C-alpha positions as a Python dict, from the first residue, in 0.01 Angstrom:
ca = {
    (1, 'M'): (0, 0, 0),
    (2, 'K'): (-124, -20, -359),
    (3, 'K'): (-122, -356, -536),
    (4, 'F'): (-222, -445, -892),
    (5, 'I'): (-448, -743, -820),
    (6, 'T'): (-770, -915, -921),
    (7, 'G'): (-1099, -867, -737),
    (8, 'N'): (-1070, -1217, -589),
    (9, 'T'): (-725, -1144, -454),
    (10, 'A'): (-847, -810, -317),
    (11, 'V'): (-1118, -996, -123),
    (12, 'A'): (-867, -1251, 10),
    (13, 'E'): (-625, -976, 116),
    (14, 'A'): (-904, -796, 303),
    (15, 'V'): (-1013, -1117, 474),
    (16, 'R'): (-659, -1184, 594),
    (17, 'L'): (-639, -828, 734),
    (18, 'C'): (-956, -891, 936),
    (19, 'R'): (-802, -1193, 1113),
    (20, 'P'): (-1091, -1444, 1094),
    (21, 'D'): (-1085, -1734, 1341),
    (22, 'V'): (-1260, -1987, 1116),
    (23, 'I'): (-1282, -2009, 736),
    (24, 'A'): (-1484, -2287, 578),
    (25, 'A'): (-1532, -2298, 202),
    (26, 'Y'): (-1560, -2521, -101),
    (27, 'P'): (-1405, -2432, -441),
    (28, 'I'): (-1632, -2327, -728),
    (29, 'T'): (-1559, -2112, -1032),
    (30, 'P'): (-1519, -1813, -1030),
    (31, 'Q'): (-1479, -1793, -650),
    (32, 'T'): (-1203, -2054, -630),
    (33, 'P'): (-905, -1809, -630),
    (34, 'I'): (-1031, -1658, -302),
    (35, 'Y'): (-1030, -2004, -142),
    (36, 'E'): (-691, -2092, -295),
    (37, 'K'): (-524, -1770, -183),
    (38, 'L'): (-644, -1804, 175),
    (39, 'S'): (-544, -2170, 175),
    (40, 'D'): (-192, -2085, 54),
    (41, 'W'): (-150, -1824, 328),
    (42, 'E'): (-271, -2064, 594),
    (43, 'D'): (-35, -2334, 470),
    (44, 'S'): (264, -2095, 474),
    (45, 'G'): (178, -1958, 818),
    (46, 'Q'): (91, -1609, 687),
    (47, 'M'): (-262, -1624, 829),
    (48, 'G'): (-389, -1729, 1169),
    (49, 'G'): (-713, -1903, 1252),
    (50, 'K'): (-848, -2234, 1128),
    (51, 'M'): (-934, -2321, 769),
    (52, 'M'): (-1175, -2607, 717),
    (53, 'R'): (-1183, -2815, 397),
    (54, 'V'): (-1541, -2933, 368),
    (55, 'E'): (-1724, -3157, 122),
    (56, 'S'): (-1981, -2901, -1),
    (57, 'E'): (-2105, -2546, 26),
    (58, 'H'): (-2389, -2669, 246),
    (59, 'S'): (-2133, -2800, 494),
    (60, 'A'): (-1926, -2482, 465),
    (61, 'M'): (-2217, -2266, 580),
    (62, 'A'): (-2311, -2514, 854),
    (63, 'A'): (-1954, -2495, 984),
    (64, 'C'): (-1939, -2113, 967),
    (65, 'L'): (-2267, -2051, 1145),
    (66, 'S'): (-2179, -2307, 1414),
    (67, 'A'): (-1842, -2141, 1468),
    (68, 'S'): (-2007, -1798, 1484),
    (69, 'L'): (-2235, -1925, 1759),
    (70, 'T'): (-1923, -1992, 1969),
    (71, 'G'): (-1837, -1622, 1945),
    (72, 'V'): (-1561, -1625, 1680),
    (73, 'R'): (-1512, -1437, 1351),
    (74, 'T'): (-1603, -1647, 1046),
    (75, 'F'): (-1578, -1619, 669),
    (76, 'T'): (-1675, -1815, 360),
    (77, 'A'): (-1705, -1760, -13),
    (78, 'T'): (-1906, -1917, -292),
    (79, 'S'): (-2081, -1862, -623),
    (80, 'S'): (-2373, -1972, -839),
    (81, 'Q'): (-2472, -2336, -776),
    (82, 'G'): (-2270, -2335, -456),
    (83, 'L'): (-2480, -2051, -317),
    (84, 'A'): (-2796, -2232, -424),
    (85, 'L'): (-2676, -2542, -236),
    (86, 'M'): (-2621, -2327, 73),
    (87, 'H'): (-2980, -2201, 66),
    (88, 'E'): (-3109, -2408, 359),
    (89, 'M'): (-2823, -2304, 584),
    (90, 'L'): (-2855, -1936, 493),
    (91, 'H'): (-3187, -1925, 676),
    (92, 'F'): (-3024, -2084, 982),
    (93, 'A'): (-2735, -1836, 973),
    (94, 'S'): (-2967, -1536, 979),
    (95, 'G'): (-3233, -1685, 1206),
    (96, 'L'): (-2970, -1770, 1467),
    (97, 'R'): (-2834, -1412, 1442),
    (98, 'T'): (-2477, -1503, 1347),
    (99, 'G'): (-2210, -1263, 1224),
    (100, 'V'): (-2093, -1469, 925),
    (101, 'V'): (-1941, -1273, 634),
    (102, 'M'): (-1950, -1428, 288),
    (103, 'A'): (-1803, -1319, -46),
    (104, 'A'): (-2050, -1413, -321),
    (105, 'V'): (-1907, -1396, -673),
    (106, 'N'): (-2206, -1357, -907),
    (107, 'R'): (-2232, -1623, -1175),
    (108, 'T'): (-2513, -1761, -1388),
    (109, 'L'): (-2723, -2044, -1250),
    (110, 'A'): (-2757, -2355, -1464),
    (111, 'S'): (-2909, -2462, -1690),
    (112, 'P'): (-2758, -2390, -1942),
    (113, 'W'): (-2413, -2409, -1791),
    (114, 'A'): (-2221, -2080, -1807),
    (115, 'F'): (-1954, -1888, -1618),
    (116, 'W'): (-2022, -1516, -1663),
    (117, 'S'): (-2182, -1264, -1432),
    (118, 'D'): (-2550, -1287, -1348),
    (119, 'Q'): (-2699, -1167, -1020),
    (120, 'T'): (-2970, -1433, -1012),
    (121, 'D'): (-2770, -1641, -765),
    (122, 'T'): (-2759, -1372, -495),
    (123, 'L'): (-3096, -1215, -574),
    (124, 'S'): (-3250, -1559, -525),
    (125, 'Q'): (-3136, -1536, -162),
    (126, 'R'): (-3304, -1201, -100),
    (127, 'D'): (-3550, -1338, 156),
    (128, 'T'): (-3306, -1549, 357),
    (129, 'G'): (-3245, -1262, 602),
    (130, 'W'): (-2892, -1172, 488),
    (131, 'M'): (-2765, -821, 429),
    (132, 'Q'): (-2624, -787, 78),
    (133, 'V'): (-2388, -522, -62),
    (134, 'Y'): (-2307, -509, -436),
    (135, 'C'): (-1958, -386, -525),
    (136, 'E'): (-1858, -185, -829),
    (137, 'D'): (-1486, -266, -854),
    (138, 'N'): (-1190, -436, -690),
    (139, 'Q'): (-1128, -153, -442),
    (140, 'E'): (-1486, -152, -316),
    (141, 'S'): (-1480, -533, -288),
    (142, 'A'): (-1182, -517, -52),
    (143, 'D'): (-1315, -222, 146),
    (144, 'M'): (-1659, -377, 192),
    (145, 'I'): (-1514, -698, 332),
    (146, 'I'): (-1353, -493, 609),
    (147, 'Q'): (-1673, -297, 669),
    (148, 'A'): (-1888, -613, 652),
    (149, 'F'): (-1721, -775, 954),
    (150, 'K'): (-1780, -465, 1163),
    (151, 'I'): (-2144, -430, 1049),
    (152, 'A'): (-2242, -798, 1071),
    (153, 'E'): (-2087, -850, 1413),
    (154, 'E'): (-2260, -543, 1556),
    (155, 'V'): (-2605, -605, 1406),
    (156, 'K'): (-2571, -983, 1443),
    (157, 'I'): (-2706, -1043, 1093),
    (158, 'P'): (-2485, -1220, 835),
    (159, 'M'): (-2368, -1022, 533),
    (160, 'M'): (-2285, -1103, 169),
    (161, 'V'): (-2025, -895, -14),
    (162, 'V'): (-2120, -943, -378),
    (163, 'L'): (-1886, -898, -675),
    (164, 'E'): (-1933, -983, -1040),
    (165, 'A'): (-1773, -1285, -1205),
    (166, 'N'): (-1478, -1207, -1431),
    (167, 'F'): (-1544, -832, -1463),
    (168, 'I'): (-1434, -790, -1101),
    (169, 'S'): (-1326, -1134, -979),
    (170, 'H'): (-1057, -1189, -1245),
    (171, 'F'): (-982, -840, -1380),
    (172, 'M'): (-675, -669, -1235),
    (173, 'E'): (-687, -314, -1099),
    (174, 'P'): (-482, -105, -856),
    (175, 'V'): (-616, -162, -504),
    (176, 'D'): (-509, 45, -203),
    (177, 'L'): (-475, -200, 85),
    (178, 'P'): (-447, -72, 444),
    (179, 'T'): (-188, -205, 685),
    (180, 'P'): (-281, -466, 947),
    (181, 'E'): (-239, -203, 1217),
    (182, 'E'): (-483, 30, 1041),
    (183, 'V'): (-746, -244, 1011),
    (184, 'D'): (-694, -343, 1375),
    (185, 'A'): (-761, 18, 1475),
    (186, 'F'): (-1081, 27, 1263),
    (187, 'L'): (-1219, -323, 1331),
    (188, 'P'): (-1262, -408, 1699),
    (189, 'P'): (-1201, -760, 1831),
    (190, 'V'): (-1496, -989, 1775),
    (191, 'S'): (-1756, -965, 2054),
    (192, 'L'): (-2028, -1208, 1947),
    (193, 'P'): (-2208, -1392, 2229),
    (194, 'Q'): (-2097, -1743, 2320),
    (195, 'R'): (-2406, -1958, 2277),
    (196, 'F'): (-2257, -2303, 2332),
    (197, 'D'): (-2220, -2405, 2695),
    (198, 'V'): (-2089, -2762, 2729),
    (199, 'D'): (-2170, -2762, 3099),
    (200, 'N'): (-2527, -2655, 3040),
    (201, 'P'): (-2629, -2788, 2695),
    (202, 'G'): (-2950, -2672, 2530),
    (203, 'Y'): (-3114, -2596, 2200),
    (204, 'V'): (-2991, -2287, 2015),
    (205, 'S'): (-3283, -2317, 1773),
    (206, 'P'): (-3590, -2433, 1965),
    (207, 'T'): (-3925, -2538, 1821),
    (208, 'V'): (-4173, -2252, 1856),
    (209, 'T'): (-4541, -2177, 1798),
    (210, 'Q'): (-4653, -1979, 1494),
    (211, 'K'): (-4704, -1670, 1712),
    (212, 'E'): (-4357, -1706, 1857),
    (213, 'Y'): (-4217, -1754, 1507),
    (214, 'E'): (-4375, -1425, 1403),
    (215, 'G'): (-4195, -1262, 1694),
    (216, 'Y'): (-3860, -1398, 1579),
    (217, 'R'): (-3919, -1267, 1228),
    (218, 'K'): (-4013, -927, 1370),
    (219, 'L'): (-3682, -917, 1558),
    (220, 'T'): (-3494, -990, 1234),
    (221, 'S'): (-3691, -718, 1053),
    (222, 'D'): (-3611, -469, 1329),
    (223, 'A'): (-3242, -565, 1307),
    (224, 'M'): (-3245, -501, 931),
    (225, 'A'): (-3393, -155, 989),
    (226, 'Y'): (-3135, -87, 1260),
    (227, 'A'): (-2860, -200, 1020),
    (228, 'L'): (-2925, 95, 787),
    (229, 'G'): (-2797, 336, 1048),
    (230, 'V'): (-2504, 110, 1136),
    (231, 'I'): (-2403, 82, 769),
    (232, 'E'): (-2405, 460, 726),
    (233, 'R'): (-2207, 514, 1048),
    (234, 'V'): (-1948, 248, 964),
    (235, 'D'): (-1908, 392, 613),
    (236, 'K'): (-1834, 735, 762),
    (237, 'E'): (-1588, 582, 1008),
    (238, 'F'): (-1421, 402, 717),
    (239, 'E'): (-1395, 730, 525),
    (240, 'Q'): (-1231, 896, 826),
    (241, 'A'): (-983, 610, 856),
    (242, 'F'): (-905, 540, 491),
    (243, 'G'): (-1042, 830, 284),
    (244, 'R'): (-1298, 626, 88),
    (245, 'S'): (-1677, 622, 124),
    (246, 'Y'): (-1957, 444, -63),
    (247, 'G'): (-2290, 531, 100),
    (248, 'L'): (-2597, 310, 101),
    (249, 'V'): (-2683, 361, -267),
    (250, 'E'): (-2496, 546, -540),
    (251, 'S'): (-2739, 781, -710),
    (252, 'V'): (-2730, 1048, -982),
    (253, 'N'): (-3026, 1281, -924),
    (254, 'T'): (-3249, 974, -913),
    (255, 'E'): (-3506, 1067, -648),
    (256, 'D'): (-3785, 1057, -907),
    (257, 'A'): (-3590, 888, -1184),
    (258, 'D'): (-3723, 620, -1413),
    (259, 'P'): (-3521, 297, -1364),
    (260, 'A'): (-3522, 229, -1738),
    (261, 'V'): (-3360, 565, -1813),
    (262, 'I'): (-3099, 512, -1539),
    (263, 'E'): (-3019, 171, -1690),
    (264, 'V'): (-2958, 338, -2028),
    (265, 'F'): (-2732, 594, -1856),
    (266, 'E'): (-2530, 320, -1687),
    (267, 'E'): (-2485, 156, -2027),
    (268, 'A'): (-2370, 494, -2164),
    (269, 'L'): (-2102, 513, -1895),
    (270, 'L'): (-1977, 169, -1996),
    (271, 'D'): (-1977, 278, -2362),
    (272, 'L'): (-1775, 588, -2274),
    (273, 'E'): (-1526, 377, -2081),
    (274, 'Q'): (-1491, 126, -2363),
    (275, 'A'): (-1434, 416, -2604),
    (276, 'G'): (-1138, 528, -2395),
    (277, 'A'): (-1285, 773, -2143),
    (278, 'E'): (-1177, 759, -1779),
    (279, 'I'): (-1484, 768, -1552),
    (280, 'A'): (-1461, 934, -1209),
    (281, 'D'): (-1739, 751, -1024),
    (282, 'D'): (-1711, 940, -697),
    (283, 'F'): (-1732, 1290, -850),
    (284, 'A'): (-1957, 1535, -665),
    (285, 'I'): (-2013, 1911, -681),
    (286, 'T'): (-1962, 2071, -341),
    (287, 'D'): (-2286, 2221, -199),
    (288, 'F'): (-2472, 2118, -514),
    (289, 'D'): (-2814, 2102, -346),
    (290, 'T'): (-2761, 2441, -184),
    (291, 'H'): (-2690, 2605, -521),
    (292, 'I'): (-2983, 2429, -690),
    (293, 'E'): (-3222, 2541, -418),
    (294, 'A'): (-3089, 2899, -417),
    (295, 'D'): (-3306, 3173, -568),
    (296, 'N'): (-3080, 3244, -864),
    (297, 'W'): (-3362, 3287, -1117),
    (298, 'C'): (-3564, 3597, -1196),
    (299, 'N'): (-3822, 3693, -1456),
    (300, 'R'): (-3635, 3874, -1732),
    (301, 'F'): (-3750, 3678, -2035),
    (302, 'R'): (-3976, 3955, -2173),
    (303, 'Y'): (-3698, 4212, -2159),
    (304, 'D'): (-3436, 3981, -2310),
    (305, 'M'): (-3673, 3878, -2592),
    (306, 'A'): (-3755, 4243, -2663),
    (307, 'Q'): (-3385, 4318, -2703),
    (308, 'Y'): (-3340, 4024, -2939),
    (309, 'L'): (-3650, 4108, -3147),
    (310, 'A'): (-3534, 4470, -3177),
    (311, 'S'): (-3203, 4348, -3315),
    (312, 'L'): (-3390, 4187, -3605),
    (313, 'G'): (-3524, 4520, -3723),
    (314, 'N'): (-3810, 4517, -3971),
    (315, 'S'): (-3773, 4143, -4028),
    (316, 'S'): (-3911, 4065, -3681),
    (317, 'P'): (-4272, 3940, -3694),
    (318, 'I'): (-4340, 4079, -3343),
    (319, 'T'): (-4174, 4323, -3103),
    (320, 'D'): (-4293, 4182, -2770),
    (321, 'V'): (-4382, 3834, -2642),
    (322, 'L'): (-4699, 3986, -2497),
    (323, 'Q'): (-4826, 4004, -2855),
    (324, 'V'): (-4818, 3623, -2866),
    (325, 'L'): (-5031, 3605, -2552),
    (326, 'E'): (-5277, 3857, -2692),
    (327, 'S'): (-5302, 3673, -3024),
    (328, 'G'): (-5408, 3344, -2868),
    (329, 'E'): (-5183, 3160, -3115),
    (330, 'Y'): (-4995, 2941, -2871),
    (331, 'S'): (-5010, 2593, -2720),
    (332, 'P'): (-5214, 2565, -2399),
    (333, 'Y'): (-4903, 2403, -2255),
    (334, 'I'): (-4719, 2741, -2237),
    (335, 'K'): (-5009, 2971, -2144),
    (336, 'D'): (-4902, 2994, -1779),
    (337, 'R'): (-4546, 3075, -1881),
    (338, 'L'): (-4652, 3348, -2123),
    (339, 'E'): (-4861, 3510, -1852),
    (340, 'R'): (-4572, 3486, -1605),
    (341, 'W'): (-4318, 3622, -1855),
    (342, 'S'): (-4545, 3914, -1946),
    (343, 'A'): (-4576, 4032, -1586),
    (344, 'N'): (-4263, 4250, -1605),
    (345, 'P'): (-4213, 4540, -1845),
    (346, 'A'): (-4029, 4493, -2174),
    (347, 'D'): (-3851, 4829, -2165),
    (348, 'V'): (-3702, 4828, -1813),
    (349, 'H'): (-3363, 4664, -1757),
    (350, 'P'): (-3400, 4379, -1505),
    (351, 'G'): (-3120, 4529, -1299),
    (352, 'D'): (-3341, 4832, -1237),
    (353, 'M'): (-3641, 4628, -1122),
    (354, 'D'): (-3743, 4578, -760),
    (355, 'P'): (-3596, 4344, -657),
    (356, 'P'): (-3315, 4377, -913),
    (357, 'C'): (-3223, 4098, -1150),
    (358, 'P'): (-2857, 4154, -1242),
    (359, 'D'): (-2695, 4031, -1560),
    (360, 'Y'): (-2518, 3695, -1549),
    (361, 'S'): (-2169, 3840, -1499),
    (362, 'Q'): (-2285, 4048, -1197),
    (363, 'H'): (-2511, 3782, -1043),
    (364, 'E'): (-2342, 3672, -720),
    (365, 'G'): (-2539, 3348, -682),
    (366, 'R'): (-2478, 3226, -1037),
    (367, 'Q'): (-2110, 3321, -1024),
    (368, 'A'): (-2072, 3133, -694),
    (369, 'F'): (-2234, 2824, -848),
    (370, 'L'): (-2000, 2850, -1148),
    (371, 'A'): (-1694, 2880, -925),
    (372, 'E'): (-1804, 2578, -717),
    (373, 'V'): (-1852, 2357, -1024),
    (374, 'I'): (-1513, 2452, -1169),
    (375, 'K'): (-1345, 2402, -830),
    (376, 'S'): (-1499, 2055, -797),
    (377, 'M'): (-1392, 1963, -1152),
    (378, 'D'): (-1036, 2081, -1085),
    (379, 'A'): (-1017, 1886, -759),
    (380, 'A'): (-1132, 1565, -929),
    (381, 'G'): (-925, 1626, -1243),
    (382, 'V'): (-1221, 1586, -1478),
    (383, 'D'): (-1263, 1751, -1818),
    (384, 'A'): (-1639, 1713, -1846),
    (385, 'I'): (-1946, 1610, -1644),
    (386, 'V'): (-2201, 1368, -1793),
    (387, 'Y'): (-2557, 1300, -1681),
    (388, 'P'): (-2891, 1206, -1837),
    (389, 'S'): (-3058, 1504, -2005),
    (390, 'W'): (-3379, 1367, -1856),
    (391, 'T'): (-3409, 1105, -1584),
    (392, 'N'): (-3761, 1026, -1699),
    (393, 'P'): (-3897, 922, -2039),
    (394, 'P'): (-4024, 1202, -2265),
    (395, 'A'): (-4386, 1306, -2225),
    (396, 'H'): (-4640, 1221, -2493),
    (397, 'L'): (-4753, 1530, -2683),
    (398, 'D'): (-5122, 1468, -2612),
    (399, 'N'): (-5052, 1447, -2238),
    (400, 'A'): (-4747, 1669, -2202),
    (401, 'V'): (-4855, 1872, -1897),
    (402, 'E'): (-4939, 1567, -1687),
    (403, 'E'): (-4640, 1354, -1792),
    (404, 'Y'): (-4366, 1620, -1788),
    (405, 'L'): (-4151, 1557, -1481),
    (406, 'G'): (-3870, 1808, -1537),
    (407, 'D'): (-3524, 1758, -1678),
    (408, 'N'): (-3158, 1787, -1580),
    (409, 'S'): (-3059, 2018, -1866),
    (410, 'Q'): (-3177, 2320, -1668),
    (411, 'L'): (-2991, 2241, -1346),
    (412, 'I'): (-2630, 2343, -1416),
    (413, 'A'): (-2568, 2488, -1763),
    (414, 'P'): (-2826, 2775, -1762),
    (415, 'A'): (-2749, 2877, -1403),
    (416, 'T'): (-2370, 2879, -1446),
    (417, 'G'): (-2344, 2973, -1811),
    (418, 'M'): (-2126, 2668, -1873),
    (419, 'P'): (-2146, 2510, -2219),
    (420, 'A'): (-2319, 2174, -2263),
    (421, 'V'): (-2408, 1947, -2553),
    (422, 'T'): (-2662, 1666, -2567),
    (423, 'V'): (-2620, 1350, -2773),
    (424, 'P'): (-2846, 1042, -2805),
    (425, 'M'): (-2752, 771, -2553),
    (426, 'G'): (-3015, 510, -2640),
    (427, 'Y'): (-3379, 427, -2584),
    (428, 'S'): (-3593, 336, -2286),
    (429, 'H'): (-3926, 157, -2284),
    (430, 'G'): (-3865, 28, -2635),
    (431, 'N'): (-3853, 340, -2852),
    (432, 'L'): (-3846, 648, -2625),
    (433, 'P'): (-3518, 838, -2680),
    (434, 'A'): (-3287, 930, -2394),
    (435, 'G'): (-3014, 1191, -2411),
    (436, 'L'): (-2667, 1221, -2256),
    (437, 'Q'): (-2565, 1574, -2164),
    (438, 'I'): (-2194, 1658, -2156),
    (439, 'L'): (-2103, 1974, -1961),
    (440, 'G'): (-1765, 2144, -1972),
    (441, 'R'): (-1572, 2441, -1844),
    (442, 'P'): (-1635, 2787, -1993),
    (443, 'Y'): (-1516, 2816, -2353),
    (444, 'S'): (-1465, 2440, -2391),
    (445, 'E'): (-1712, 2405, -2677),
    (446, 'G'): (-1448, 2250, -2902),
    (447, 'L'): (-1377, 1975, -2651),
    (448, 'L'): (-1747, 1907, -2594),
    (449, 'I'): (-1821, 1876, -2964),
    (450, 'G'): (-1528, 1637, -2999),
    (451, 'L'): (-1645, 1424, -2707),
    (452, 'A'): (-2005, 1417, -2833),
    (453, 'Y'): (-1895, 1321, -3184),
    (454, 'A'): (-1663, 1047, -3057),
    (455, 'Y'): (-1937, 903, -2836),
    (456, 'E'): (-2196, 916, -3112),
    (457, 'Q'): (-1964, 746, -3361),
    (458, 'A'): (-1882, 475, -3106),
    (459, 'T'): (-2246, 400, -3025),
    (460, 'M'): (-2454, 508, -3330),
    (461, 'H'): (-2772, 549, -3124),
    (462, 'R'): (-2918, 816, -3352),
    (463, 'R'): (-3198, 693, -3576),
    (464, 'P'): (-3498, 858, -3746),
    (465, 'P'): (-3822, 858, -3542),
    (466, 'V'): (-4080, 594, -3628),
    (467, 'G'): (-4306, 730, -3901),
    (468, 'F'): (-4052, 979, -4035),
    (469, 'P'): (-3804, 908, -4318),
    (470, 'E'): (-3434, 952, -4273),
    (471, 'L'): (-3307, 1290, -4397),
    (472, 'E'): (-3121, 1274, -4723),
    (473, 'S'): (-2767, 1409, -4725),
    (474, 'E'): (-2678, 1660, -4991),
}
């Protein structure tokens, strides 16, 4: 069932679907609506379990971890200063290997006093031994609550589901909520160990030697490593059940990417959205890696250049790129390329070479890549694909060979023949320009130019390079 609700309400709805036995929380902006919604449902009999009204966030976590040690499902929620007040108990919750799930609504830490999103509150708890997942929107916030209970209770490590203040917590979006029966089928009954025995009382957190303490920490570290596989498996199970998947980390060709460039790209996506574009976050090209790794390239540059130079007639300064190599008048940066390009004859059509290099329209591999991209765009209903032209900062001219790390511009457009346009999207590392490439279907140049112009006018990132004057308009 789809509902138009805030991120906080989405979290509360997901918690109710997971049937927690104990909820202990303390109100704090901007988390309070989660607490209020759950409290309303408990008061009206729409939710089972026990809800504890405690005097502080510290007490809330103490109650949740204690309840978890009795083998029941527990939940809490907090934000900002409340999370900071919980800090002591967070170590207990992870060290005692509980299955507590907590919604943490990111908010600035004082001082100064403020109420907007800032991840300092959760990042400050990085070393407390909790798993943390950061959500992008209301739908992911709800879905990750459901996954978090399954993950935390299997790994026996507590988990934070983190969402941003206001941008997610209070903004309303359509959220597809599963039925209680669907969640029951996905999330098994809680099976945490019962570690309180009234007939045989004992310490659940004994005093240990330093060597023994190291052993406990090693067990927690091993559990964290084990959790990676559990998270991936649960995400796939969730996709099979509900048709949505998130993976460990959302990436865009970032294996060797510079974080500063990716940050600029993420800002560009927000700029596009604010300018009126609809962003399809989960877009993917089917078998993309297979097409990229396929041997769809062949050495035909010398022949193609010879055809172009011949078309210039007597105005052409040369007739063959080999003449450039023989002249020595080239940058050392392209010497290897000139030698490689000159290996094949200039007067033999590439299709007649051995092995043959067919023209674009007859090249099976390139046509298959083109068809796959168009099919993926049609399935997702997208008009254009955007990505950073480069995922690394530009190389300095005096060190170009060493610093050049490749670019994205050559991945799709040249291989498929699809049109693409690049527009400035900002600067990384202070003053190094970064470009946004917009790729469209065949013959969509008009649309691409319109999109590029609209984006550029909305952002005005273009500026003259340092040391060069701005061009005068006629």
